[in-house]
N, C-alpha and C positions, 0 to 999 in steps of 0.2 A: 030088838033092833037090827041085828045081823041077819036074821031071817027074813024082814023087810026090805032091808038093802038086797039080799040076793033076790028076792022075787022082782025090785025094780030092775036089776041088773039082767036078770034073765029077760024080762019083758023088753029092755032096751035093745037087747039082742035080736030079740025077734022084730023088734018095728025097724032096726037099722039094715037088716038085710043085706050084708055084706054081698057086693058082687063079683064074681070071678073077674081076674085081671087088675082091680082095683089094689092100690096100695092100704094096708091096714094100718092104724095107728094104734097103739094101747098103752094106756098109762098103769104102769104096775104099782102103782103107790096104794095107798089104804083107800078105802071109800071115803073116810072123811077129809084125806088130803084132795081126792078129787073132787069133792064137793066143793072146797074152797076154790077152785079154781083148777082148770084144763084145757088143752090145746082143743080146738074147735074139731070136732068129727071124732075125737079120739075115745075109743072104749075103755072100760075101767076093768082090768082084771088083775086084782094084787099077785105080786111076783109068787106068794106062797101057794096060790091054787092056778098058776098058770097051764100048769101040765094037765089039771082037771079039767078045764074049761075051754081051752083051746079048739076044740074039735065042735065046739058051740058056734065057733066064728069061721073057721076054716077047716077042711081037712087037707087041701092041698098043700101038698110038702113043698112046693116050690112058691107059694104065695109069698108077695113081696110084705115083709113084717116089719114095722117100726116101733121100736120099744122105747120109752124115755121114764123117769121117776123124777127124783129131786135133784140128784146129782150125777147118775149113771151108774152108782154101784147095784142097786137091785135090778137094774133093766140088764145090767151085765149076769147078775144070776138068772134071770128070766130067759136070756138069750142062750146059755148053757142049759136050761131045761128043755128047750124047743129043740135046739140042736141034737141034744140025745135022743129026742122023740122023731128026729129025722127031718124036721123043718130045715132049708136049705138057704132060704133067702132073707135071712134075721138079721136085721141092725141094730145096736145100741146107740140110741142119738142121743145120749147123755141126760141132761135135766130139762124139766118143764121151762126154762129160760132160754135153753139152746134151740127148743122147736117151737117156741112162737114168734 
């Protein structure tokens, strides 16, 4: 099931094609949580793999990236990961209820 989810995730990234200058919304919850409901236009990259997958979305270290999870804790972890990688315009927007 995880392999199928990753194939779907990769396909969605290719179809989405985030354009330069667009805000990027990333739901850092698990695939199952994302499937139960998410912000429209948000991509799903679990916080545990965001460092490995962000380059599939953008390599622009100044891109505007908005992160959210259930309550903001995992979004905070993901934000720290991206900042350590050199991304400079990353925000923790809290939980799903905060961003809908």
